C-alpha positions in Angstrom: 4.4 5.6 -4.5 3.7 8.0 -1.5 0.4 6.4 -0.9 1.9 2.9 -0.9 4.6 4.2 1.5 1.9 5.4 3.8 0.2 2.0 3.7 3.6 0.4 4.4 4.1 2.6 7.4 0.6 1.6 8.6 1.4 -2.0 8.2 4.7 -1.6 10.2 2.5 -0.3 13.0 0.5 -3.6 12.8 -2.6 -2.4 11.0 -4.2 -3.2 7.6 -6.6 -0.4 6.5 -9.4 -2.8 5.8 -11.2 -0.5 3.3 -8.5 1.0 1.2 -10.0 3.0 -1.7 -9.3 6.3 -3.5 -12.1 7.9 -1.4 -10.1 7.2 1.7 -7.0 9.1 0.6 -6.8 12.9 1.1 -4.1 15.1 -0.3 -3.5 18.6 1.0 -0.4 20.8 0.4 1.3 17.7 -1.0 0.7 15.8 2.2 -1.2 12.4 2.0 -3.6 11.4 4.7 -5.4 8.0 4.9 -8.8 8.3 6.5 -11.8 6.1 7.4 -10.3 3.5 9.8 -13.6 1.9 10.8 -12.5 -1.6 9.5 -8.9 -2.0 10.5 -7.4 -5.5 10.8 -4.3 -6.5 12.8 -1.5 -7.1 10.4 2.0 -8.4 11.2 4.2 -7.1 8.3 8.0 -6.9 7.8 7.7 -5.0 4.5 10.2 -2.3 3.7 9.3 1.4 3.8 10.1 2.2 0.2 8.6 0.5 -2.8 10.2 2.7 -5.5 12.3 -0.1 -6.9 9.4 -2.5 -7.1 7.1 -0.3 -9.2 9.3 0.6 -12.2 7.4 1.3 -15.4 7.4 -1.6 -17.7 8.5 -4.1 -15.1 6.5 -7.3 -14.8 4.3 -8.0 -11.9 6.6 -9.1 -9.0 6.1 -12.3 -7.3 4.1 -11.9 -4.0 7.1 -13.2 -1.9 9.5 -10.9 -3.8 7.3 -7.9 -3.1 7.3 -8.5 0.6 3.7 -8.1 1.7 0.7 -10.1 0.2 -1.8 -7.4 1.4 0.1 -4.5 -0.2 0.8 -6.6 -3.3 -3.0 -7.1 -3.8 -3.7 -3.4 -3.2 -1.2 -2.5 -5.9 -2.5 -5.1 -8.3 -6.3 -4.6 -7.9 -7.1 -1.4 -6.0 -4.4 0.8 -7.4 -4.1 -0.9 -10.8 -0.4 -0.4 -10.9 0.4 -3.4 -13.0 -2.6 -3.1 -15.3 
């Protein structure tokens, strides 16, 4: 959830990471850092800053429009494997 919140904050600033992968996430003293911004893409996103309610265990994959951001939905689905 915290990684997704970080990506959401990035989107609110108008950027899509462009190369999101586990290798580009660092964790130190419980702080998350996204790195490797050599492929950023402009992104106009109105997504919310918290995704906790959208990622409940056992919940079906939400519709893209219900989720709020197609780019983050795809990251959750494919890159993070949240919905299997």
